[in-house]
C-alpha positions as CSV (number, residue, x, y, z in Angstrom):
1,D,38.9,64.1,-15.4
2,Q,42.5,64.7,-16.2
3,A,41.7,66.0,-19.7
4,L,39.3,68.6,-18.3
5,A,41.8,69.5,-15.6
6,D,44.5,70.1,-18.2
7,L,42.1,72.4,-20.1
8,R,41.3,74.4,-17.0
9,W,45.1,74.8,-16.3
10,L,45.7,75.9,-19.9
11,F,42.9,78.5,-19.9
12,A,44.3,80.0,-16.7
13,L,47.8,80.5,-18.1
14,P,49.1,84.1,-18.5
15,E,48.3,85.8,-21.8
16,A,51.9,85.7,-22.8
17,D,52.0,81.9,-22.6
18,K,48.8,81.7,-24.6
19,E,50.3,84.0,-27.2
20,R,53.1,81.6,-27.8
21,L,50.4,79.0,-28.7
22,A,48.4,81.3,-30.9
23,I,46.8,79.7,-34.0
24,A,48.3,82.6,-36.0
25,H,51.7,80.9,-35.6
26,S,50.4,77.6,-37.2
27,P,49.9,77.1,-41.0
28,H,48.0,74.0,-40.1
29,F,45.3,75.8,-38.0
30,R,46.4,74.4,-34.7
31,G,46.7,76.4,-31.5
32,H,45.0,78.9,-29.2
33,S,42.4,81.5,-30.3
34,R,39.7,83.7,-28.9
35,M,36.2,84.4,-30.2
36,Q,34.4,87.3,-28.5
37,N,31.8,88.8,-30.7
38,E,28.0,89.1,-31.0
39,R,27.7,85.3,-31.5
40,D,30.5,83.8,-29.4
41,H,32.2,84.3,-26.1
42,R,35.0,81.7,-25.7
43,E,38.6,80.8,-26.0
44,Q,39.8,77.5,-27.5
45,I,42.8,75.4,-28.5
46,H,43.0,73.0,-31.5
47,F,44.9,69.8,-31.6
48,G,45.2,67.3,-34.4
49,R,47.0,64.2,-35.2
50,E,50.7,64.8,-34.8
51,R,52.3,64.5,-38.2
52,A,55.0,66.2,-40.2
53,A,53.9,69.0,-42.5
54,V,53.4,68.1,-46.2
55,A,56.0,69.5,-48.6
56,A,55.1,72.9,-50.0
57,E,55.1,71.6,-53.6
58,R,52.4,69.1,-52.8
59,V,50.4,71.6,-50.9
60,A,50.6,73.9,-54.0
61,T,48.6,71.4,-56.0
62,A,46.5,70.0,-53.2
63,P,45.8,72.8,-50.7
64,H,43.8,70.6,-48.3
65,L,47.0,68.8,-47.4
66,R,47.9,72.0,-45.5
67,L,45.7,70.7,-42.7
68,Q,48.3,68.0,-41.9
69,G,51.1,69.1,-39.6
70,P,52.4,69.4,-36.1
71,N,50.6,71.0,-33.1
72,L,51.5,73.8,-30.8
73,W,51.9,72.3,-27.3
74,P,52.2,74.0,-23.9
75,A,55.5,73.3,-22.1
76,A,53.9,71.6,-19.1
77,P,55.3,68.1,-18.5
78,G,53.0,65.4,-19.6
79,F,50.3,67.6,-21.2
80,R,51.1,66.6,-24.8
81,A,51.3,62.8,-24.0
82,R,48.1,62.9,-22.0
83,M,46.1,64.8,-24.6
84,Q,47.3,62.7,-27.4
85,A,46.4,59.5,-25.5
86,Y,42.9,60.8,-24.7
87,V,42.2,61.9,-28.3
88,E,43.5,58.6,-29.7
89,A,41.2,56.7,-27.4
90,V,38.2,58.8,-28.3
91,E,39.0,58.3,-32.0
92,G,38.8,54.6,-31.5
93,V,35.3,54.9,-30.0
94,G,34.2,57.1,-32.8
95,I,35.4,54.7,-35.5
96,R,33.7,51.8,-33.7
97,L,30.5,53.8,-33.6
98,L,30.7,54.7,-37.3
99,R,31.2,51.0,-38.2
100,Q,28.1,50.1,-36.2
101,L,26.1,52.8,-37.8
102,G,27.2,51.8,-41.3
103,K,26.3,48.2,-40.5
104,A,22.9,49.2,-39.3
105,L,22.3,51.1,-42.5
106,D,23.9,48.5,-44.8
107,L,26.6,51.0,-45.7
108,E,30.4,50.6,-45.6
109,A,31.9,52.9,-43.0
110,R,35.5,52.2,-44.3
111,A,34.6,54.2,-47.4
112,W,33.8,57.2,-45.1
113,L,37.0,57.1,-43.1
114,G,39.8,56.2,-45.5
115,D,43.2,54.9,-44.3
116,E,43.9,57.6,-41.6
117,P,40.9,59.7,-40.5
118,Y,41.5,63.4,-40.1
119,L,41.2,63.9,-36.4
120,L,40.7,67.3,-34.7
121,A,40.2,68.0,-31.0
122,K,39.1,71.4,-29.6
123,G,39.5,72.3,-26.0
124,I,37.0,75.1,-25.3
125,G,36.7,77.5,-22.3
126,Y,33.4,79.4,-22.0
127,H,34.1,82.1,-19.5
128,P,31.5,83.5,-17.1
129,Q,29.8,86.7,-18.0
130,P,29.0,88.4,-14.7
131,H,27.8,91.6,-16.4
132,R,25.9,89.9,-19.2
133,T,22.7,91.3,-20.7
134,A,19.8,89.3,-22.1
135,A,22.0,88.6,-25.2
136,L,23.8,85.6,-23.8
137,R,26.8,84.3,-25.7
138,G,28.8,81.1,-25.7
139,V,28.8,79.6,-29.1
140,A,25.9,80.3,-31.5
141,A,23.7,77.6,-33.0
142,H,25.6,75.5,-35.5
143,L,26.1,72.1,-37.1
144,D,29.3,70.1,-36.9
145,F,31.0,69.4,-40.2
146,S,32.4,66.1,-39.0
147,L,31.2,62.5,-39.5
148,V,30.7,62.3,-35.7
149,T,31.7,64.5,-32.8
150,L,32.3,63.0,-29.3
151,T,32.2,65.8,-26.7
152,L,33.2,65.6,-23.1
153,Q,31.8,68.4,-20.9
154,D,32.3,69.4,-17.3
155,D,29.5,69.8,-14.8
156,V,28.8,73.5,-15.5
157,G,26.2,72.8,-18.1
158,G,24.9,75.1,-20.8
159,L,24.9,72.8,-23.9
160,E,21.6,72.7,-25.7
161,V,20.3,70.7,-28.8
162,H,17.6,71.8,-31.2
163,R,14.4,69.8,-31.1
164,P,12.2,69.0,-34.1
165,D,9.5,71.3,-32.6
166,G,11.8,74.3,-32.8
167,S,12.6,74.4,-29.0
168,W,16.0,73.9,-27.3
169,S,16.6,71.1,-24.9
170,A,19.4,71.2,-22.3
171,V,21.9,68.3,-22.4
172,P,22.6,66.9,-18.9
173,S,26.1,67.2,-17.7
174,L,26.7,63.5,-16.8
175,P,30.2,62.5,-15.4
176,A,32.3,60.3,-17.7
177,T,29.9,60.6,-20.6
178,W,30.3,61.7,-24.2
179,L,27.7,63.5,-26.2
180,V,27.7,62.1,-29.7
181,N,26.7,64.5,-32.4
182,I,26.0,63.5,-36.0
183,G,27.9,65.8,-38.3
184,E,27.0,67.1,-41.8
185,L,29.4,64.7,-43.5
186,L,27.6,61.7,-41.9
187,Q,24.3,63.2,-43.1
188,Y,25.7,63.4,-46.6
189,V,27.1,59.8,-46.8
190,T,24.0,58.3,-45.3
191,G,21.7,60.1,-47.8
192,N,19.9,62.0,-45.0
193,R,19.0,58.9,-43.1
194,L,20.9,60.4,-40.2
195,V,20.6,64.2,-39.8
196,A,23.2,66.6,-38.3
197,T,22.3,68.0,-34.9
198,P,22.0,71.8,-34.4
199,H,23.4,72.8,-31.0
200,R,24.6,75.8,-29.1
201,V,26.2,76.7,-25.7
202,V,25.7,79.4,-23.1
203,N,27.6,79.3,-19.9
204,P,24.9,79.4,-17.1
205,S,27.5,80.2,-14.4
206,L,28.4,83.7,-13.3
207,V,31.6,82.6,-11.7
208,R,32.9,79.4,-13.3
209,T,34.5,78.8,-16.8
210,R,32.7,75.9,-18.6
211,C,35.2,73.5,-20.2
212,S,34.5,71.0,-23.0
213,L,36.5,68.9,-25.2
214,P,34.9,67.8,-28.5
215,V,36.8,65.3,-30.7
216,F,35.8,65.5,-34.4
217,V,36.2,62.3,-36.4
218,N,36.5,63.1,-40.1
219,P,37.4,61.3,-43.3
220,S,41.1,61.1,-44.3
221,L,42.4,64.0,-46.3
222,A,42.6,61.6,-49.3
223,T,39.0,60.4,-49.1
224,V,36.3,61.4,-51.6
225,L,32.9,61.0,-50.1
226,R,29.9,59.9,-52.2
227,R,26.2,59.9,-51.4
228,P,24.4,56.5,-51.5
229,P,22.4,55.9,-54.7
230,H,19.0,56.2,-53.0
231,G,19.2,59.0,-50.5
232,Q,16.3,60.2,-48.3
233,P,14.8,63.7,-48.3
234,V,15.8,65.8,-45.4
235,V,13.6,64.9,-42.4
236,A,10.8,67.4,-41.8
237,A,10.9,69.5,-38.7
238,G,8.0,67.7,-37.1
239,D,9.6,64.3,-37.3
240,E,10.9,63.0,-34.0
241,L,13.8,61.3,-35.9
242,G,14.9,64.6,-37.3
243,H,17.8,65.3,-34.9
244,H,19.9,62.9,-33.0
245,A,21.9,63.4,-29.8
246,L,23.1,60.2,-28.3
247,Q,24.7,59.7,-24.9
248,L,27.3,57.0,-24.4
249,E,28.4,56.2,-20.9
250,L,32.0,55.1,-20.5
251,V,32.4,51.6,-19.1
């Protein structure tokens, strides 16, 4: 509840305050941005693990290390500490989940994660569109690139997952619940035994901003991923196991 309340507060800030947090100010791709085009209608802020930036000479030979670095935080007392604690807790759940999935598939999840998984959280505000046309926008259909994504959403609704029959199914907005999406990297390292979930969002409300907070659990920046020796073909569209969307209730 506090994480969602913090996001609602942030998205209601004056534009000048958001500009100080603009992702354009961060070489590590952290901070606030807007996407309002034919596919998307949202604003968002990216947070990652708080680490010092890698020296420029190392980045010159390993550009991916540019992703490591400090975040841009709003000045509100407690915001940074609360968000870091939340993201760290969710990361722990994601790692435990990956270990269980690896065990079930007789694969070693530690090889997927490395010593320090690359962690990214994205607070998203989908604003109402009171004058919208039939071409509704929120975030267009896409796959997550992560190993797994654990998403907290408020009660506005609007998240949909793609079903094997080609239809879209609404994901219930259950309190204190994460939606767990399988990402493309997990599909890769499991040899297609688990398949990434297409999903999209449209804010159904004409008056309320929909807030969500996905946490993307990724391999460490030093990890090289490999497919298992005997991968499976990509699951056919008619197979009910083709796409996975799991709900985990917090206890």
